[in-house]
N, C-alpha and C positions, 0 to 999 in steps of 0.2 A: 558782149561778145554778140557777133552778125558774122553767118555763114551762108552764104549764096549757095542755091544749091547748082550745079555743075557739076561737069568730070574732073573739073582741077579739083575739085574736094572729096572726092571717091575717097579715100585714106579715111575722110572724118565719117563721111558717110556710111561705107563698110562697118564699119565698128557698130555699128546697132543693129547688123545682119543677122548675127547671133545670141543667142538666148542666154548665155555664158555669160558675153560680156555686158551683156544688160545687165544682169547679177549680178557681177563684179562691181558694177556701177554703184548698184543700190549699197553694196555692204560698203564700199568706200567713201560712201556720201554719208554714212554714218560713224567713221572713225577711220582713220590710215588701218593699215593691214600687213603682214609679210607676204608671201608667196606659198608658205608653210601652213600661213591661218589660213588663205583664200582657198587650198585645197581642200584643206579641212572642211572648212565650211559650204563646199562646191559637189566635195563626194569625189574628185576629178584627180590625179596625175600631177604630182609637182609642173614636169615638163612641160604640160597641159596650158598649164598657169600660165607659165610665163612666157608661150609665144601668143597668149590672148593679151596679155600686160603690154608686152611690145608691139602689138597691134595697137596697143591702145596709148601709149605713148606715142608712138610715131605721128598718131591722129592729134596729137598732143589734150587729149583728154585727162591722161594718166602721167605721175612723175612720178620718180622712181627714186630714193637716195640709200644711197649707204649708210647704217647704223652697229653700230654694236648689241651684241645678243651674248645671251648666257655663252653659245658657242661658236663664241669669234662674229664676223662682221657678217649683218642681216640685209637684203634688199627690202625697205621696208618703202610700201607704193599708197601714192596719196592721190585725191580728185583733185585737177587743175581746174577744175571751171566749173562753175557753181548755176550757169546759167544761159544760153546758147538763143540765139532765135534763127530761125531757118528762113532765108530770104527767093522766092521761089520766081517773082519775079523782079529783074533789074529795074530799078527806079534812079533815071537819070537824072530827073531833079532833085533825089536827096543827096548821090551821086555830086554835084555840081557844086551844091552847100557845106559839103562835109570834106575836110581836109585833114589828111594826116603825116608829121611830120617826124623824121625818125632818121638819128645817126651814133656815132658809134665813140663811144670814149674809150681810149688806152688810159687803165690806172694812174699811168704816169703823167699822167697829163694835166694834172690837180693844179689851179690858177693861187690858194692860201694853202698854209698850213701851221700849225703850231703841234707840235709832236714831242715825247718824251720814252725815255730808252724804258724795255728794249724796244729796240725802230731799226731801220734797214730797208734798202732796197737791191731788186736786183732784175735783169732783162735776161731773158731767155739765154742766153750766152754766158755769164757769171755776176759777182756781186758790183753793185754799180757804189764804191767811197769805203768807210767801212763800219761797220755794223757798232751799233748802241751811240751812232754820233750825229746829232737829229741836224750838224751843219750843211749833210752829205744832198740832206733833201732840199737844199736852194743848187745842187750842182746841177749845170744844163743837161746832163746825161739822164735825170730822173725822166724825162721825156718818154726814154726808150722801156723804163719799169716795166716790167710785166706781174711784177709782185710787188707789197709791199706792207709793213706791217710797223704800229708803235703800241707805246703800254700807254699810254694816255695823251688826248690832245685830238687833233681833228685834221682836216682833208679836205678842200673846197674842191670843188668842180662848176668850171661856165659851161653852162649847156647856150647852144648855139639857141635862138628865139625867131623861127623863121613864119611865126602870124603876119596879118596882114592889118591894117590897122582896123577894117569893118568886121572880124571875126572874133569869136567867143571862146573861149580853151572851157572845153567840153570833160576832159580828161587828162592825166599825165601817169606817164607808167615808166618804171626804172628795172631794172632786172639787174644783181648782180653776184658773183659766187663771193661769198665774204664769210670769216670767221673769228675766234679771236686771237690773239698775240699770241701765239706757246708757239717757237721755234726752235726751241733745244729742249727741253726735258719736260716740261707738264704736261701731261697727256690728256686731263679733263678739269678745263677752265672753261668756267660761264664768264660770257660779259655780258653787259646791259648797252647795246650800241643803239645811238641815238641819230635819226636822220631830220635833217633841215633840210627845207627850202626857202630861200630870202628872206633867212633868218628867223623863217615862222618855224615851228616845232613839229614836227607832223605824228613824233614818236619816237616810243623806245623799243627795240625789240632784244632777246634776250637769248644770246646762243648759246645752247646748253651744255656746249664742253665740243671739246674737242675728239675723232674717230682716231686715235691714235694713228698705229705708222702705214697703215696702210699706202700703198703710193698711189699719186695722183695721174688721172686719165695720160692727162698733158704734161704733167711735170718735165722738167729736164733731167737728165741722168746725171749730171754733174751737181745738182741740186740734194744735198746729204741733211736737211737740216730738219728736225720731226715733223714741221707743219707742213701735210702737202696738198690739201685740199679744203673745202669747206662748203658748205652747202649754197644750192643758190635760191636767190630770195627775188623774188615781185612785188616791189612796191607800186603800189598805185592809191592817184587820188582821185576823186572823181564828185561831184555836188552831193555827194550821200556821206563822204568823210572819205578818210584815209586807213590804207590797205594792207598786209603783208600775206601775201598768197594765200587772199580772199576773207581774212582775219584782221578785222576791224583794230585799230590802233587809237585813234584819236576820233573828234567831232570834225578835225580841220577839213575843210571843203576848197577845192579850185576858186572859190569866191574869194573864200579869204587868202590865197594866197594872192592873188589880187595882180594875175600876171596882166600885162601888156608890151603889144609887139615890138615897141621902139627899147623894151629893156632885153638884156637877157637872162638867163636862169643860175640862179646860185644852191648849189646841193652840197649838204656838207654833214659827214658820217665823224664824228665823234664819240668816245667814251670819256668820261671823266674820271680821274682817281681818287674820289671822292663815293663814284657810286655805290651800290651794294652789290654788284658784279663788276667790279673793273678790271675784266681779262683781256682790254684792250682791242686790236683789231685787227685780221690780217686781207687785205686787198685783192682777189687774184685777178690776172688778167689774163686774152688769147696769149695758148703756150704753157699756161699753167692750170692745179687743179685738174678738177673733171669736167669742167665746160669751157669747149676751147671758146672764149669769148669775152671780148669786153665790157663795161658799163654802156648798157642797151637804154635806150629813152625813144618812147614815143610820144609826144604830143597832138592830139586829137583837137579837131577844131571845129569849131560850127559858122 
């Protein structure tokens, strides 16, 4: 990641003006920690830790997730960046040769699917069709879905490709909120979720289990099912391999994906009924869960 030293990035730059925040970054580089652990390690009060963590979140350096603890839910903090380059002088030639293409994909605009119950779809105002009937995934109303789930199978999305014919793809980044398929009664169900690009498997990420009944920040009031929110995951494929939140999944590189300017990109999310953890998949879009976003895609080229 590259950051320009300018007034536009003051939130990021000001993060390092406090020795306390720098120490927090050092601690989180070793392992994720909750607010209480950071408070004890730094010997400062929890409300002060919370204010510093909020600043680091706003700067995009730290990410926080609600996790089950011994006494209810706890806020677990993760270091979201592994490396940053500061750019002091604008390099116009570099800007001319590097391009960034981004697109938001609503979870309901999948182009292909094969799902098995338990399954279903919902918009921000109500259910789409009937639960546990895969036929409703073909209902034209599926494009309005803000949340969908299935016990096993896959959904696939067509990502627009805006490269031009002389460009070389450097990285592909996909962020989305998801969890296992637990819409009714099961509160802790791990799931082995597989991500694929253009038919090439880039890796399996295991969702550790549902967080129970804590209500999603953006979940509509009418939604009464047990599953309320998931985890925000960022998948990144580079010339060095494939990663989820900076942790390497596989050796699948951009070169192996063989992206070309004249073909769209197919992104598949799947869970097999024969997997060790066959917990299914739930995808949250804008208007559901804890993150008010759809599936966000960024393709960088040179």
